[in-house]
N, C-alpha and C positions, 0 to 999 in steps of 0.2 A: 490483404488481410482476410483470413477465413471468416465466413459468416457463422457465428456460434449456433444459430438455429438450424444450420444444415450439416453440422458435424456428426459423423457417424462414430460409433464406439472405437472403431479401428483408427480413425483420424485423430480422435482425442488421445489415444495411447501414443500415436506417432508424435503428437505435439509434446506430450509429457516426456517422451524419450529424449527430446532435445535438451532437457535439463536434469533428468533424473536417471541414474544408472540402475538397472535391475528392478526388482520389486514388481515383476509383471503381474502377479496376482492382484496386488493392491491397485495397480493402474487399470486393470480390466474392470474391477468392481466399481471404481469411482467413475470410469467411462460409461458403464452401463447405467449407473445412478443418474449421471448428467443427461444421457440420452433419454432416459425414462421421463425426465422432467419435460424435455422437448416434446416427447410423444404425448404426455398428459395435456400440454397446452393445445395440442391439435385435436384432442377428443372433442367431439361436438355434442355427445349425448349428456344427460344429467349426471352420469356416473363420474364425470370429470372431477367434481368437487370431492368425491369419495376416494380418489386414487391418491394414496399417501406415499411420500418418499420412503425408500428403504434406507434408513440411517445406517452408517457404517462404523464399526469399532476396529481401529487399527491397533494391533498388538506388536510391540517391538521395542528394543532398547533405544536409548538416545542416539541421535546422529545417523539413523538408517534411512531417513527421508519421509517420515510421517507428515511433518508440518509442510515440507516443500511440496508434497503431492497435493495437499489440500489447497495451498496458496496458488500453485500453478493452475489447478483446476478452475479456481475462481477467475483467474486472469483469462484463461481460454474462453470461459463462458461469458466474460464481461459482466460478472455478477458481483454484487456487494458481498464482502467477506470480512469476517471478524474472528480473531483468535482470542480465546480466553483460557485461563488456567483454573481448573476446577478447585484447586487447593486455595485460591484466593477468595472463594465464596464462603459465606458464613450462614449458619442456620437462622431462620426467622427469629427475631427477638434478641439477636446479638448484634453488637456494633460491627460493621464491616460492609463489604460489597454484596448487594443482593443480586440474585440470579437474573432478574429482569433487566439488569443493566446491560447484559450482552445483547439483548434485542434492541435496546436503545442505541448501542454502539453500531449495530448492523444498519439501523435506519440512518444514522449519521453518515455512514459510508455510502449508503444508497442515495441520499440527498446529494452528496458530493459528486457521485457518478453522473446523476441526472443533470446537475448544475453544469458540470464540465461539458456534457453533451450539448446542452442548450447554448452555452457560451460559444461553442465551436460553430453553431448554426448562425449566430448573430455577429460573429467576429468581424466580418467584412463591413457590415453596416455600422458597427460600433467604431471601427477604425476610421471610417469616413467622417463620422461625427466628431471624433477626437481631433482629426486633422483640421476641421473647421474651427474648433475651439482654440487650438494652438495658433491658427492664423489670425483669429480675432484678437488674441493677446499680443501677437507680434505686430500685426497691421490692423489696428482698430478700423472697422468699417466707417466710411464717411456718410454722414446724414445730409439730406437736402439735395437739391439739384442746382444747375447753373454752372457757370465757369469760374474756376478759382484763380484765373490768371495764369495757370500753368500752361506750358506748351510742350507737346510731345512731338518728336521728329520722326516722320515716317516718309519714306520715299524721297522725292526731290525737294519738296517744300515742307514748311512747318504747318501743322494743323492744330488749331486750338483743341484741347481735350478737357473734358469735364473732370472734376476731382474724383468722381466715381469711376471713370474709365482708368485714370491713373492708378487709383487704389486697387482696382481689379487686376491691372497688369502687375503691380507690385506683389499682390497676393499670389498670382500665378508663379512669379519668380521664386517667392519664398516657399510655395507649395513644392516646387521642383527641388529646392534645397532640402526641405524636410524629407522628401521621398528618397533623396540620395544620402541622407544621414549626415549632412554637412553642419547641421545646427544642434547636434545631440548634446554638446557640452554647454550650450548657452543657457543661462539661468533665467527662469521666468517665475512669475508669481501666480499661483492658482488658488481657487477656492475649493476646499475639500471638506467632506463631512467630518465633524469632530468625533473622536473616539468615544464609544459608548461608555457610560459610567460603570464603575466596578459593581459587582453583584450587590443586590439590595439585601441588607440584613433583615432577618425575620425574628420577631419576638414570638415565642410560643413554646410548644413542647418538643420542637426539634425533630418531629416524626415525618415532616413533609419530604416526599421522595424527590429525586433529581428531576423527573419529568414535570411534576407539579411546580417545583421551584423555577425551572427554566421557562415553563409556560407563563407563569405569573410575571417573571421578569420581562419576557417578550411583550406581554400585554401592557405593562407599565411603561416600558421604553417606547412602545408604539403610540401611547397617549401623549407623551412628552414632545415638545417642539423639537424639530431637527436643527441642530446647531452646525454651523460651518466655521472653518477657520482658514486663514491664509497661510500658504506654505511656499517658500522659495526653493525651487528644485531645478536641476538641469532638465532640458527637454526630454532626454532619454528616460529619466525616472518619472517625470510628470506624465508622459504618455502612458506608462504602466498604470499609474494611479487613476488617470482619467478613463482608461480602457475598462477597468474594474467597475467604475461608476456607470459608464455608458452601457455596458453589457447588463448590469443590474436593472437599468431602466427598461431595457428591451425584453427582459425575461419576466414572465408571469410566475411569481414565486408560489402562488396557490396551485398552479398547474404542476410546478416542480414537486411540491409536497405530495400531491395525489399520485403522480407517476412514481415517485420514490417509494411510497408505501406499497404500491402494486409490485414494483421491482423487488423490494425486500421480501414480500410475502411469497412471491412465485419463483424467484431466482436466488434468494439469499442463501449463503452457506455460513454456518457457525461451526467453528473448529474448537472443540473442548479438549484441551490438552491436560495431561496429568490426571485423568479420571481415576486412575488406579490409586491416587492419594486419598480419595474420599471413599474407597472401598473398605469395609470392615475387614480386619485381618482374619485369616482362616483360623477357625477353632476358638476365637475369642467370644466372650459373652459378657453380659452384665453392662455396667455403666462405663464411665470414662470417656476418652476422646472418641471412641467408636460411635457414641450416641450422636455427637455433633456431625460426624461423617455421614451417618444415615440421615440426619436432618437435612443436610445439603442435598443428598440424593433425592429426598422426597420433595424438596423445593424445585429441583431441576425437572422432576417428572412431568408436571403440568405443562411446562414450556416445551419440552420435547414431544409430549403427546399432542399438543395443539391447544393454545389458549389465546386470550386477548390481552395484549400488553399496551398500556397507555404510554405514549411518548409525546414529546412536545410538538410533534408534527401530526399527531392523530393516533387512533387505535390501530395496532398492528396484530394480525392473526398469524400465529406461528404454525398452523396446520401443514403448510407445504414448504416450510423452510427445511433445507437439508442439513442435518446434524452429522458431523464426523467427529467421533471421539477417539482419543488415542491415549495409550499408556504403556509403560514398560512391563507392569505386572510382575515385578521381581518378588515383592513381599506379599503379594495377594494374587488372586485369580479373578477373571471376569465373573465367575460364579459367585464371588463374594459381594458383588453389587446386589442391591435389592431386586427381587425377581421382576417387578414391574418395570424398572429401568433397563434391565437386561433385555426384556422383550421389545423395548423400543429401539434396540440396535441389532436387528436381525442378521445383518451381514457382518461376519467377523473375518478379518484377514490378518494372518500372522506374517509380519515382515521378516525377511531373512537377514541374519548377521552379514556384514560386509566382508568379503574375502580380499586377499592381496590383489587379485585380478580386478576386482571392483574398484579398489583404490587407484590402480593404474589408470583405469578408464575414466574415473571421476576427475583425475588430474588434467586430462587432455581432451575428452570428448564433448562434454556438455557445452552449450553456447556460452555459458558463463563460467567455464572451467577455470580453476584456480591459476593454472599456468597462463591462460589468456589474460586474466586480470592483472597479473604481475607484469606481463609483457606490455600491456597497455600503459601501466604506470611508468615503466622505464622509457617507453617511446615518447612520453610527454617531454622528457629530458633529452630526446634524440639519442638514447642509449638502447641498443638492441640486445634483448635477452634470449638465449637459446638453451635448450636442454637436449642432451643425448638421450636415446631410448634407454640405455643402461642407467642413466641418472634418474629418470622418471621411475623406473622399476625399483631402484634402490630407495627412493623417497617413500614409495608405496609400501615397500617391505618394512622399513624402519617404523613408519606410522602404525602398521599392523602389529609389529612386535611390541611397541610401547603400549598400545591398547591392551594387549594380552597381559603384560607384566605390571602395569600400573592401574589403569581403570579404562574400561571400554567406553569411549565417548563417540564412537563411530567416525563418520567422515569429518567431524569437527576437528579431529586430531590433525588432519592434513593442514588446516589453517595454521596451527601453532608450529608444526614442523617446518612448513614453508617460510613462516615468519622468522624462525630461528636461523634458517639457512640463508636467507636473503637480506636480513637486517643490516649487516655490515656494508653490503653494496648500496643499499638504499641510503645509508648514512653518508657514504663517500661521493655519491652523485649529487650535484655536478662539480663539487670542489676538486676531487682527485680523479674522478672518472668523467671526462668531458664529453661534449657532443660528438656524435658519429663513432662512439666506441661500441665494442661488442663484448658481451659477457657470455661465455659458454660454460654451462654447468655440467660437469662430468661426474661419473660414478665415483671416482677417487675423491673429488671435492666434497661430494655428499657424505661419503664415509668419514672423511677427515673432520668435517664440521659437526656431524650428528651422531657418530657411532658412540661417543662417550655418554650420550643421553640414555642409550640402551644398556650399556655396561654398568653404569652407576645408577642404581635405583634412587639414591638420595637426590641426584641431579634431576632425574625423571619427574619428580614431583613438581618441578617448576614449569613443566610444559603442559600442565592441566589447562 
């Protein structure tokens, strides 16, 4: 696995190339933005805190790879990532989702990342503790010393053995069985923490935000005594439950919160989709819905500029969070955003519309290519799916034509075309198409099954 702190812009683009076809301009710009964050972390002078990220505005129609670029970038960087839709936010004073909620979502993701990392560190120690708990349930330890009248046979003669020795030998035998997985279905009774009570209702003016409410609930639940209950589970399931509890005991959650806040502040990526939906339409003036759109923009501005947001884990500063915004901008232009918000997205990249050649490459080249996904699904049933080169080109061509004639939804069109092509086979496996069968998709088969969708516009509407 590549170390995210040592990735060069060229290496970042190479990693993105494994999943995203084309859009080299966008890849280069996000790679530079990610590398600049790594560079900033290594700056030793006081100027470090003044180096702000260059936020990016991606412009392009749906299905060209805007979201995928941002999501893959976050995975490459092992960074907390959250995607929000600008159109879901409402202006201050209206009922709806407030813009600060995206920062809280980011921190939740960050906490989960740090918690997963810490759990990996203590996994071995927790597994040893769980093994002892399971053995205590299966073979309760014997208290006291002396001989219990039992006899163990070793070598040529019989040697009296204490109950403790016999108990230890029995535990060793059962430990071996546990490690070999021979007792996974055996049911045992364990003590587990009772589920937390439902959210506490509040009487008041209803203006308390999510962070305050969550913090208050955490405080109240922390003051209440911890309850446990008995559950009868197979050892396989009991092990999972006990592992969670043992790992929680070994992890300092205060340390997790501090590290998560640092990670969100310095490495967090917030992807704001549909930002064009909150831009005022060109040439419009006066009141109406445009006032609310501008209000959302003004609410977004301080978060993107850099402000302090209260979350249930603590105060988070957004000065160094990387914001990537995206929109199709069909009915509006980036210049229709308020000037202050425009200035906070200095890097603008226009993504190219996908060509037939791009569609062909998308079908077979990425690590998660659609053809590879369907082949994996069929292989589960021991049925082997194959495509001729002509068939792949025909699928790409038909998807491209349907996009032009009905509505351009980019690479997403390939999903619905492939589904329409292969659904009959998926239905017949394994009843009519048994194991060790092979299905070969040819150009003629593609034309036969899909050409009517292009010829008949009324039918084409069903493949949206």
